[in-house]
C-alpha positions as CSV (number, residue, x, y, z in Angstrom):
1,M,86.1,96.7,103.1
2,K,87.1,93.8,100.8
3,L,88.1,96.2,98.0
4,N,90.2,98.2,100.4
5,T,92.1,95.1,101.7
6,E,92.7,93.8,98.2
7,N,94.0,97.2,97.1
8,I,96.4,97.2,100.1
9,K,97.6,93.7,99.3
10,D,98.3,94.8,95.7
11,F,100.2,97.8,97.1
12,I,102.4,95.6,99.3
13,R,103.1,93.1,96.5
14,G,103.8,96.0,94.1
15,Y,106.5,97.5,96.2
16,I,108.0,94.1,97.1
17,A,108.5,93.6,93.3
18,T,109.5,97.2,92.5
19,L,112.2,97.3,95.2
20,R,113.3,93.7,94.5
21,K,112.8,92.5,98.0
22,D,112.3,88.9,99.1
23,G,109.7,89.5,101.8
24,A,108.5,91.8,104.5
25,V,109.4,92.6,108.1
26,V,106.6,93.9,110.5
27,G,107.3,95.1,114.0
28,L,104.6,93.3,116.0
29,S,103.5,94.9,119.2
30,G,100.4,92.9,120.2
31,G,98.2,95.9,119.2
32,I,95.6,96.1,116.5
33,D,97.5,98.2,113.9
34,S,100.5,95.8,113.6
35,A,98.2,92.8,113.7
36,V,96.2,94.1,110.7
37,V,99.4,94.9,108.8
38,L,100.9,91.5,109.6
39,K,97.8,89.7,108.4
40,L,97.7,91.8,105.2
41,C,101.3,91.0,104.4
42,S,100.8,87.3,105.0
43,E,97.8,87.3,102.6
44,A,99.7,89.4,100.1
45,I,103.0,87.6,99.8
46,G,102.6,84.3,101.8
47,N,103.3,83.7,105.4
48,E,106.7,82.1,104.6
49,N,107.9,85.5,103.2
50,V,107.0,87.5,106.3
51,L,109.0,88.0,109.5
52,A,107.4,89.4,112.7
53,V,109.8,91.1,115.0
54,I,108.7,91.6,118.7
55,L,110.8,94.0,120.7
56,P,109.6,94.2,124.3
57,E,111.4,96.1,127.1
58,R,111.2,96.6,130.8
59,D,107.9,98.5,130.8
60,S,106.1,96.4,128.1
61,D,102.8,94.8,129.1
62,S,103.3,91.1,129.2
63,K,99.8,90.5,127.7
64,N,100.8,92.4,124.6
65,I,103.9,90.2,124.2
66,K,101.8,87.1,124.6
67,D,99.2,88.3,122.1
68,A,101.9,89.1,119.6
69,V,103.5,85.7,119.9
70,R,100.1,84.0,119.7
71,L,99.2,85.8,116.5
72,A,102.5,85.0,114.8
73,K,102.0,81.4,115.7
74,E,98.4,81.4,114.5
75,L,99.4,82.8,111.2
76,K,102.3,80.5,110.9
77,I,104.7,83.4,110.5
78,R,108.4,83.3,111.6
79,Y,109.0,85.6,114.5
80,I,111.8,87.0,116.6
81,N,111.1,87.9,120.2
82,K,114.1,90.0,121.3
83,K,114.1,92.1,124.5
84,I,115.7,95.5,124.1
85,T,115.9,96.2,127.9
86,L,119.7,95.8,128.0
87,I,120.2,98.3,125.1
88,L,118.0,100.8,126.8
89,S,119.7,100.2,130.1
90,L,123.1,100.9,128.5
91,I,121.7,104.2,127.2
92,G,120.8,105.0,130.8
93,I,117.0,105.7,130.4
94,Y,115.9,103.4,133.2
95,R,117.7,105.5,135.8
96,M,115.1,108.2,135.2
97,Y,112.2,106.3,136.8
98,P,111.9,103.4,139.3
99,P,111.4,99.9,137.8
100,S,107.7,99.1,137.4
101,F,108.1,95.5,138.4
102,L,109.0,96.4,142.0
103,F,105.5,97.8,142.6
104,K,101.9,96.8,142.0
105,K,100.6,97.7,138.5
106,S,97.9,99.9,140.0
107,I,100.5,101.9,142.0
108,V,102.7,102.4,138.9
109,E,99.7,103.5,136.9
110,K,98.6,105.9,139.6
111,Y,102.1,107.4,139.8
112,I,102.3,108.0,136.1
113,T,98.8,109.5,135.9
114,G,99.7,111.8,138.8
115,K,103.0,112.8,137.2
116,R,101.2,113.7,133.9
117,K,98.6,115.7,135.8
118,S,101.3,117.6,137.8
119,I,103.3,118.5,134.7
120,S,100.1,119.7,132.9
121,E,99.2,121.9,135.9
122,S,102.7,123.3,136.1
123,L,102.6,124.1,132.4
124,G,99.2,125.6,132.7
125,K,98.2,124.3,129.3
126,D,97.3,121.2,127.2
127,L,100.0,118.5,127.8
128,Y,99.4,116.8,124.4
129,V,99.9,120.1,122.6
130,S,103.0,120.8,124.7
131,N,104.4,117.4,123.5
132,L,104.0,118.6,119.9
133,T,105.3,122.2,120.3
134,G,108.2,121.6,122.7
135,S,108.7,122.9,126.2
136,S,111.5,124.0,128.5
137,N,109.8,122.1,131.4
138,K,112.5,119.6,132.5
139,E,110.1,117.0,133.7
140,L,108.3,117.0,130.4
141,C,111.6,116.8,128.5
142,R,112.6,113.8,130.6
143,G,109.4,112.0,129.9
144,M,109.5,112.6,126.1
145,A,113.2,111.4,126.0
146,Y,112.3,108.4,128.1
147,Y,109.6,107.0,125.9
148,R,110.7,108.2,122.4
149,I,114.1,106.5,122.5
150,K,112.3,103.1,122.9
151,N,110.6,103.5,119.5
152,R,113.8,104.8,117.9
153,V,115.8,101.8,119.1
154,R,113.1,99.5,117.8
155,S,113.1,101.2,114.4
156,A,116.9,100.7,114.1
157,L,116.5,97.0,114.8
158,L,113.6,96.6,112.5
159,F,115.7,98.1,109.6
160,Y,118.5,95.8,110.6
161,Y,116.4,92.6,110.3
162,A,114.9,93.9,107.1
163,E,118.2,94.6,105.5
164,L,119.7,91.3,106.8
165,N,117.0,89.4,104.9
166,N,116.5,91.7,101.9
167,Y,113.0,92.4,103.2
168,L,110.8,95.4,103.0
169,L,110.1,97.1,106.4
170,V,106.4,97.6,106.5
171,G,105.1,100.3,108.9
172,C,101.9,100.3,110.8
173,A,100.9,103.9,111.2
174,N,97.2,104.8,110.7
175,K,95.7,108.1,109.5
176,S,94.4,109.1,113.0
177,E,97.9,108.9,114.4
178,W,99.5,110.5,111.4
179,M,97.2,113.6,111.4
180,T,97.5,114.2,115.1
181,G,101.3,113.6,115.4
182,F,100.7,110.6,117.6
183,F,103.9,108.9,116.6
184,V,107.6,109.2,117.4
185,K,109.6,111.1,114.8
186,Y,112.2,108.7,113.3
187,G,110.6,106.0,115.4
188,D,107.4,104.3,114.5
189,S,106.9,106.9,111.8
190,I,109.5,105.5,109.5
191,A,109.4,102.4,107.2
192,D,109.8,101.5,103.6
193,I,106.0,101.5,103.1
194,M,103.0,102.4,105.2
195,P,100.1,100.4,103.8
196,V,97.3,101.5,106.2
197,I,98.2,105.2,106.7
198,S,95.2,106.2,104.6
199,F,92.8,104.6,107.1
200,Y,91.5,106.1,110.3
201,K,91.7,104.1,113.5
202,T,88.1,103.2,113.5
203,Q,88.5,101.8,110.0
204,I,91.5,99.7,111.3
205,F,89.1,98.2,113.8
206,A,86.6,97.4,111.0
207,M,89.4,95.9,109.0
208,A,90.6,93.7,111.9
209,D,87.1,92.4,112.3
210,Y,86.9,91.7,108.5
211,L,90.3,89.9,108.6
212,K,89.0,87.8,111.5
213,L,91.8,88.7,113.9
214,P,91.7,87.3,117.4
215,E,89.2,89.0,119.7
216,C,91.8,89.5,122.4
217,I,93.5,92.0,120.0
218,I,90.3,93.6,118.6
219,S,88.8,94.2,122.1
220,K,92.0,95.6,123.6
221,A,92.1,99.3,124.4
222,P,94.8,100.9,122.1
223,S,98.0,101.8,123.9
224,P,101.5,102.9,122.8
225,D,102.8,100.5,125.5
226,L,105.7,102.8,126.3
227,L,104.6,103.6,129.9
228,P,102.5,101.4,132.2
229,G,98.8,102.2,132.2
230,I,98.8,104.8,129.5
231,L,96.1,104.4,126.8
232,D,95.9,106.2,123.5
233,E,92.6,107.9,124.3
234,D,93.9,109.1,127.7
235,I,96.9,110.7,126.1
236,M,94.9,112.4,123.3
237,G,92.0,113.3,125.6
238,I,89.3,112.2,123.1
239,S,87.8,108.9,121.9
240,Y,88.9,107.6,118.5
241,K,85.3,107.5,117.3
242,K,84.8,111.2,117.9
243,L,88.4,112.1,116.8
244,D,88.0,110.3,113.4
245,I,84.8,112.1,112.6
246,I,86.4,115.5,113.4
247,L,89.5,114.6,111.3
248,Y,87.3,113.5,108.4
249,G,85.2,116.7,108.7
250,L,88.4,118.9,108.7
251,E,89.7,117.0,105.7
252,K,86.5,117.6,103.8
253,K,86.5,121.2,105.0
254,Y,83.1,120.9,106.7
255,S,82.0,123.7,109.0
256,F,82.3,123.2,112.7
257,S,78.5,123.1,113.0
258,K,78.3,120.3,110.5
259,I,81.0,118.3,112.2
260,A,79.3,118.9,115.6
261,G,76.1,117.6,114.1
262,I,77.7,114.4,113.0
263,S,80.1,113.7,115.8
264,G,78.5,115.3,118.8
265,A,81.7,117.1,119.5
266,T,81.8,120.4,121.3
267,Y,83.3,123.5,119.8
268,S,86.3,123.3,122.1
269,E,87.0,119.7,121.1
270,M,86.9,120.6,117.4
271,K,89.1,123.6,118.0
272,R,91.6,121.5,119.9
273,V,91.8,118.8,117.3
274,K,92.4,121.4,114.6
275,E,95.1,122.9,116.7
276,I,96.7,119.5,117.1
277,V,96.6,118.8,113.4
278,D,98.1,122.3,112.6
279,K,100.8,122.1,115.2
280,S,101.9,118.5,114.3
281,E,102.2,119.4,110.6
282,Y,106.0,119.8,110.8
283,L,106.3,116.2,112.0
284,R,104.8,115.0,108.7
285,K,107.4,117.1,106.7
286,W,110.7,116.2,108.4
287,P,113.5,117.0,108.1
288,I,112.9,120.7,107.6
289,M,115.2,121.7,104.8
290,F,116.8,125.0,103.9
């Protein structure tokens, strides 16, 4: 793991120099991916040359905001904590769903889980795959528009702060997300560089442990934090541990029987992951050009 982190830091330093930038901007969410990237940037170019940008909104988990601020302070990194609720309100997205702060967290989470289940049942097919392939279902379209605009507004602001300071925007996507399309096109999928995109999520956890990041971040269940109570593994319908082994096996062109022997995955799970990888391929090649 030491060799990997040193190579990543060399990569960050190299592009800072090549593109003649004075530092790095990292969008800090309070999750493990951005925490790892922030720490690597700090060690690569010095904490004084890194800016952490925290962009919470109405539905953000307050714990994630606190964890993000705490990490920036621990690393002695300058940070901006700017709410984007007003921007999103002016766009009009919050009129789609009732404000979560008016109800108990458990009620909101139950409502969202129930809504996802009802949409899936009305579609009669896998909701995650439907997210990738598009659907004429109005409720699904509303949901996708609702959460995706949040990441796109964040990306616009991150590029603004990067350009304002002549900094490099450093993205935080990992290989598990990238291969399954678990990102927002022109949202968290864009940056000047993506230093950890060659590493699966389980490797990111190992890296976080190696870098001695706070336990509150390492032990937290990964979540996109775009809708209350929604976790990564709930959305994808599979654990990262199993997913990463399947993805690795597909990358190495292992047979399904060999992947099953290593991961314990069923045939339907492996087939589904392969379908997700295949159907999300266009997201990794945008825009589609004539």
